C-alpha positions as CSV (number, residue, x, y, z in Angstrom):
1,M,25.7,0.3,41.0
2,D,25.0,-3.4,40.0
3,E,27.7,-5.9,40.1
4,L,28.8,-7.3,36.7
5,K,27.1,-10.5,36.0
6,W,29.6,-11.8,33.4
7,E,33.2,-12.8,33.2
8,L,35.4,-13.2,30.4
9,L,36.1,-16.7,29.8
10,T,38.8,-16.8,26.9
11,E,39.2,-15.0,23.5
12,V,39.7,-17.1,20.3
13,Q,40.3,-16.3,16.7
14,G,37.3,-16.5,14.3
15,R,33.6,-17.0,14.7
16,L,33.6,-20.9,13.8
17,Q,35.7,-21.9,16.7
18,A,33.9,-19.7,19.0
19,D,30.7,-21.0,18.1
20,L,32.2,-24.6,18.7
21,L,33.5,-23.6,22.1
22,K,30.1,-22.1,22.8
23,S,28.2,-25.5,21.7
24,Y,30.4,-27.5,24.0
25,L,30.1,-25.4,26.9
26,E,26.3,-25.3,26.6
27,A,26.2,-28.7,26.4
28,Y,27.5,-28.6,30.1
29,G,24.9,-26.2,30.9
30,I,27.0,-23.3,31.0
31,D,25.6,-19.9,29.7
32,V,27.9,-18.1,27.0
33,E,27.5,-15.0,25.7
34,L,30.0,-14.2,22.6
35,F,31.2,-10.6,21.9
36,Q,32.9,-9.5,18.5
37,E,33.5,-6.4,16.5
38,S,30.4,-6.2,13.8
39,I,32.8,-6.0,10.8
40,G,34.5,-9.3,12.0
41,H,31.3,-11.4,11.0
42,H,30.1,-10.2,7.7
43,I,30.1,-12.5,4.7
44,Y,34.2,-12.3,4.6
45,P,35.2,-12.5,7.8
46,V,38.1,-10.2,8.7
47,T,40.9,-11.5,10.7
48,V,43.5,-8.7,10.2
49,D,44.5,-6.5,13.5
50,G,42.1,-8.6,15.7
51,L,39.0,-8.0,14.1
52,G,38.3,-11.9,13.8
53,R,38.9,-12.4,17.7
54,V,35.9,-13.4,19.3
55,Q,35.3,-12.9,23.3
56,L,33.6,-15.7,25.3
57,F,31.9,-14.5,28.6
58,V,30.3,-16.8,31.1
59,S,28.2,-16.0,34.2
60,K,30.4,-15.2,37.3
61,E,28.6,-18.3,39.0
62,Q,29.5,-20.7,36.3
63,A,33.1,-19.2,35.9
64,E,35.0,-22.1,37.8
65,E,33.3,-25.0,36.1
66,A,33.8,-23.0,32.7
67,H,37.4,-22.7,33.2
68,K,37.8,-26.3,34.2
69,L,35.7,-27.4,31.1
70,L,38.0,-25.1,28.7
71,D,41.2,-26.6,30.3
72,E,39.8,-30.1,29.1
73,Y,38.5,-28.8,25.7
74,N,42.1,-27.4,25.0
75,A,44.0,-30.8,26.3
76,A,41.9,-32.9,23.8
77,R,42.5,-30.6,21.1
78,E,46.4,-31.1,21.4
């Protein structure tokens, strides 16, 4: 069986926040994949009961660097 290639980096509330974070990480060369329940990203986004949550996955090879960038990103937002 193949080893998993992706690792969960973080989970955010809403597609807008996920897209912003994805763009930030990609600017540093980090490959990012988003996962969200399909009902959560229609014309009228649903944020009840966790349906608006978006998970960001990064490749295992880039996970350490991605975690450092995420820490910097979060520190800058405070």
